[in-house]
C-alpha positions as CSV (number, residue, x, y, z in Angstrom):
1,M,12.1,-11.4,-6.6
2,K,10.2,-9.0,-8.9
3,R,11.1,-5.3,-9.0
4,R,8.9,-2.5,-10.4
5,F,9.7,1.2,-10.3
6,I,7.0,3.6,-9.3
7,A,7.0,6.4,-11.9
8,G,6.7,9.9,-10.6
9,A,6.8,8.9,-6.9
10,N,8.9,10.8,-4.3
11,C,10.8,9.2,-1.5
12,P,9.3,10.4,1.9
13,H,12.8,10.3,3.4
14,C,15.1,12.0,0.9
15,H,12.4,13.5,-1.4
16,Q,14.1,12.3,-4.6
17,Q,11.8,11.6,-7.5
18,D,11.7,8.3,-9.5
19,T,13.8,6.4,-7.0
20,L,11.2,4.1,-5.4
21,V,10.9,0.5,-6.4
22,I,8.4,-2.2,-5.2
23,E,10.1,-5.6,-4.6
24,S,7.6,-8.5,-4.5
25,D,8.7,-11.9,-3.3
26,S,7.2,-15.3,-4.2
27,E,4.8,-15.2,-1.2
28,G,3.2,-12.0,-2.3
29,H,4.9,-9.7,0.3
30,D,5.7,-6.2,-1.0
31,K,8.5,-3.9,0.1
32,V,9.0,-0.3,-1.1
33,K,12.6,0.7,-1.2
34,C,14.4,3.9,-2.3
35,V,17.4,3.1,-4.4
36,H,18.9,6.5,-3.6
37,C,18.9,6.6,0.2
38,G,17.9,3.0,1.2
39,Y,14.6,3.9,2.8
40,L,12.5,0.8,3.3
41,F,8.8,0.4,3.9
42,E,7.1,-3.0,4.5
43,D,3.4,-3.6,4.8
44,Q,3.0,-5.4,8.1
45,E,-0.7,-6.2,7.7
46,D,-1.3,-9.8,6.6
47,A,-4.5,-10.0,4.6
48,S,-5.2,-13.6,5.7
49,Q,-5.2,-12.6,9.4
50,S,-7.3,-9.5,9.2
51,S,-10.9,-9.6,10.1
52,P,-13.4,-9.3,7.3
53,K,-14.8,-5.8,6.9
54,Q,-18.4,-5.3,7.7
55,P,-20.5,-3.2,5.3
56,P,-21.7,0.1,6.8
57,E,-25.2,-0.1,8.3
58,A,-27.9,1.5,6.2
59,S,-31.1,3.0,7.5
60,I,-34.2,3.6,5.5
61,A,-36.6,6.4,6.3
62,R,-40.0,7.1,4.8
63,F,-41.1,10.6,4.4
64,K,-44.7,11.7,3.7
65,L,-45.0,14.3,0.9
């Protein structure tokens, strides 16, 4: 498991600064954890199961000058 601290980040639960760490496992899942209060956030979205994003539709208009 790989751990990286997030410099300057504040915990949304206890509001302490420089206590959040990102823990990455071998499968690429990331967890954000506060080492002060134990707050834990996991990203539940799996990128392989999400639908591909469609680009926004563009419209072209011609104006006579």
